[in-house]
C-alpha positions as CSV (number, residue, x, y, z in Angstrom):
1,X,154.6,163.1,4.5
2,X,152.5,160.2,5.8
3,X,151.0,160.5,9.3
4,X,149.9,158.0,11.9
5,X,146.1,158.3,12.5
6,X,144.0,156.6,15.2
7,X,140.2,156.5,14.5
8,X,137.5,155.0,16.7
9,X,134.2,153.8,15.5
10,X,135.2,152.7,12.0
11,X,132.7,149.9,11.2
12,X,130.2,152.2,9.5
13,X,129.3,155.7,8.5
14,X,131.8,158.5,8.9
15,X,134.5,156.5,10.6
16,X,134.4,153.8,7.9
17,X,134.8,156.5,5.2
18,X,137.5,158.4,7.1
19,X,139.7,155.4,7.5
20,X,139.7,154.8,3.7
21,X,140.3,158.5,2.9
22,X,143.4,158.6,5.1
23,X,144.7,155.3,3.8
24,X,144.2,156.2,0.2
25,X,146.3,159.4,0.7
26,X,149.1,157.3,2.0
27,X,148.6,157.7,5.8
28,X,148.8,154.9,8.3
29,X,145.5,154.2,10.0
30,X,144.8,152.3,13.2
31,X,141.0,151.6,13.1
32,X,139.4,150.7,16.4
33,X,135.9,149.2,16.3
34,X,134.0,146.3,17.8
35,X,132.9,145.2,14.3
36,X,136.0,144.7,12.2
37,X,134.4,143.0,9.2
38,X,133.6,146.0,7.0
39,X,137.1,147.5,7.0
40,X,138.8,144.0,7.0
41,X,136.9,143.4,3.8
42,X,138.3,146.6,2.3
43,X,141.8,145.0,2.9
44,X,143.8,148.2,2.5
45,X,147.5,147.9,3.2
46,X,147.6,151.2,5.1
47,X,144.8,150.2,7.5
48,X,145.3,148.1,10.6
49,X,141.9,147.0,12.1
50,X,141.8,146.1,15.8
51,X,138.7,144.6,17.4
52,X,138.1,147.1,20.2
53,X,135.3,147.4,22.8
54,X,136.0,150.9,24.0
55,X,134.4,150.0,27.3
56,X,137.2,147.6,28.1
57,X,140.5,149.0,29.2
58,X,142.2,145.8,28.1
59,X,141.0,146.3,24.5
60,X,142.4,149.9,24.5
61,X,145.7,148.5,25.8
62,X,145.8,146.4,22.6
63,X,145.9,149.6,20.6
64,X,148.6,151.0,22.9
65,X,150.7,147.9,22.4
66,X,150.3,148.0,18.6
67,X,151.5,151.6,18.5
68,X,154.4,150.9,20.9
69,X,155.6,148.1,18.6
70,X,154.9,149.5,15.2
71,X,154.5,153.3,15.2
72,X,156.1,154.9,18.2
73,X,154.1,158.1,17.7
74,X,150.5,159.2,16.9
75,X,149.9,162.4,14.8
76,X,146.1,162.5,14.8
77,X,143.5,161.0,17.1
78,X,139.9,161.1,15.9
79,X,137.4,160.3,18.6
80,X,134.5,159.3,16.3
81,X,132.8,156.4,18.1
82,X,129.3,157.2,19.3
83,X,126.3,155.5,20.9
84,X,122.8,156.7,20.8
85,X,119.7,155.8,22.8
86,X,116.4,157.3,21.6
87,X,113.8,157.0,24.4
88,X,111.4,159.3,26.2
89,X,113.2,160.6,29.3
90,X,110.8,158.8,31.6
91,X,111.8,155.5,30.1
92,X,115.6,156.0,30.0
93,X,117.3,153.7,32.6
94,X,120.4,154.4,34.6
95,X,122.1,151.7,32.5
96,X,121.1,153.5,29.3
97,X,122.8,156.6,30.6
98,X,125.9,154.6,31.6
99,X,126.1,152.9,28.3
100,X,125.8,156.1,26.3
101,X,128.3,158.0,28.5
102,X,130.7,155.0,28.4
103,X,131.2,155.4,24.6
104,X,130.6,159.1,24.2
105,X,132.5,160.4,27.2
106,X,134.4,157.9,29.4
107,X,136.0,156.1,26.4
108,X,137.0,159.4,24.7
109,X,138.8,160.3,27.9
110,X,140.5,156.9,28.2
111,X,141.6,156.6,24.6
112,X,142.9,160.2,24.6
113,X,144.8,159.5,27.8
114,X,146.4,156.4,26.3
115,X,147.3,158.2,23.1
116,X,148.9,161.3,24.6
117,X,152.2,159.7,25.5
118,X,152.7,159.0,21.8
119,X,151.8,162.6,20.7
120,X,154.3,165.4,20.3
121,X,154.1,169.1,19.3
122,X,151.9,169.6,16.3
123,X,149.6,166.6,17.1
124,X,145.9,167.0,16.8
125,X,143.0,165.4,18.8
126,X,139.7,165.8,17.0
127,X,136.5,164.8,18.9
128,X,133.2,164.3,17.0
129,X,130.3,165.8,18.9
130,X,126.8,166.8,17.8
131,X,124.8,170.0,17.4
132,X,122.7,168.4,20.2
133,X,125.5,169.0,22.6
134,X,125.8,172.7,21.9
135,X,124.3,175.0,24.5
136,X,121.5,177.0,23.0
137,X,121.0,174.8,20.0
138,X,117.7,173.2,19.2
139,X,117.1,170.1,21.2
140,X,114.9,167.1,20.4
141,X,112.9,164.7,22.7
142,X,114.3,161.3,23.3
143,X,118.0,162.3,23.1
144,X,118.6,163.3,26.8
145,X,121.4,160.8,27.3
146,X,123.0,161.3,23.9
147,X,122.9,165.0,23.7
148,X,124.0,165.6,27.3
149,X,127.0,163.3,26.7
150,X,127.9,165.2,23.6
151,X,127.9,168.4,25.6
152,X,130.1,166.8,28.2
153,X,132.8,165.9,25.7
154,X,132.9,169.4,24.4
155,X,133.9,170.7,27.9
156,X,136.4,167.9,28.3
157,X,138.1,168.9,25.0
158,X,138.2,172.6,26.1
159,X,139.9,171.6,29.3
160,X,142.5,169.3,27.7
161,X,143.4,172.1,25.2
162,X,144.3,174.3,28.1
163,X,146.1,171.5,30.0
164,X,148.3,170.5,27.0
165,X,148.9,173.8,25.3
166,X,152.5,174.0,26.5
167,X,153.1,170.6,24.8
168,X,151.5,172.2,21.7
169,X,149.0,169.4,21.3
170,X,145.7,170.8,19.9
171,X,142.3,169.6,20.9
172,X,139.2,170.6,18.8
173,X,135.6,169.5,18.5
174,X,133.4,169.2,15.5
175,X,129.8,169.4,16.4
176,X,128.0,167.8,13.5
177,X,124.5,168.4,12.2
178,X,122.6,165.8,10.3
179,X,124.6,163.3,8.2
180,X,123.0,160.4,6.4
181,X,124.2,157.5,8.7
182,X,122.6,154.6,10.5
183,X,122.9,156.7,13.7
184,X,120.9,159.5,12.2
185,X,118.2,157.0,11.3
186,X,118.1,155.9,15.0
187,X,117.7,159.5,16.1
188,X,115.3,160.8,13.4
189,X,113.7,157.8,11.6
190,X,112.8,158.7,8.0
191,X,114.7,162.0,8.0
192,X,116.9,162.5,4.9
193,X,120.1,164.5,5.7
194,X,121.6,167.0,3.2
195,X,125.1,165.4,3.6
196,X,126.4,161.9,3.1
197,X,128.8,160.2,5.4
198,X,131.5,160.4,2.7
199,X,131.0,164.1,2.3
200,X,131.3,164.8,6.0
201,X,134.3,162.4,6.2
202,X,136.0,164.5,3.6
203,X,135.5,167.7,5.7
204,X,136.8,165.9,8.8
205,X,139.8,164.6,6.9
206,X,140.9,168.0,5.9
207,X,140.2,169.6,9.3
208,X,142.2,166.9,11.1
209,X,145.3,167.5,8.9
210,X,145.2,171.3,9.0
211,X,142.7,172.6,11.6
212,X,145.3,172.7,14.5
213,X,147.1,175.4,12.6
214,X,144.2,177.7,13.2
215,X,142.2,176.3,16.2
216,X,142.8,175.0,19.7
217,X,140.2,174.4,22.3
218,X,137.5,175.3,19.9
219,X,134.1,173.9,18.9
220,X,133.1,174.2,15.2
221,X,129.5,173.8,14.4
222,X,129.4,171.8,11.2
223,X,125.8,171.9,10.2
224,X,123.7,173.3,7.4
225,X,120.3,172.0,8.6
226,X,118.0,171.4,11.5
227,X,118.4,168.8,12.9
């Protein structure tokens, strides 16, 4: 049976591949991204692409309006959008922190908050974090804003799992290791990851559809390398 899937950060990398995986399997996808050109060019009948700056509540409301008019319910939300700044800590500005937290934490909270009224028992919220956000994991210089934000969103998901357990809406986090994406190149220039964006998207696709049967309020470390 086809499901309604909302995915953020779909212009490149994992989000771009995920949208197509779901659409090719007959699911309805609402793809939210500032840059709509890549998925618009794919021109898939099951993908609705909305130009969305996640820092603007008015843009998120456009997604809410689309769902209200066309879907009525959301089965899966994948908070995939991310922003990374790679700078020595002494050079990171307050604005850098705000910009990174806006996409990686505040927007995750806002999008989730807006989608929850459309979600019923059995729905699944999957948030993409990073091994850098896991306490006790290896940390790397230059990623103070990014990794701390990815840690914050893990705790947020754990809290929401508890708050919405009576509604039987599951919240889980996938803390990803290295995947060959443009963002990885920003964090670790020249590093070659063991996994492609398409391979990781395939894992997230399956987890999003079935993981809530086995997990709620959990963080799964999806990594076979360091970083």
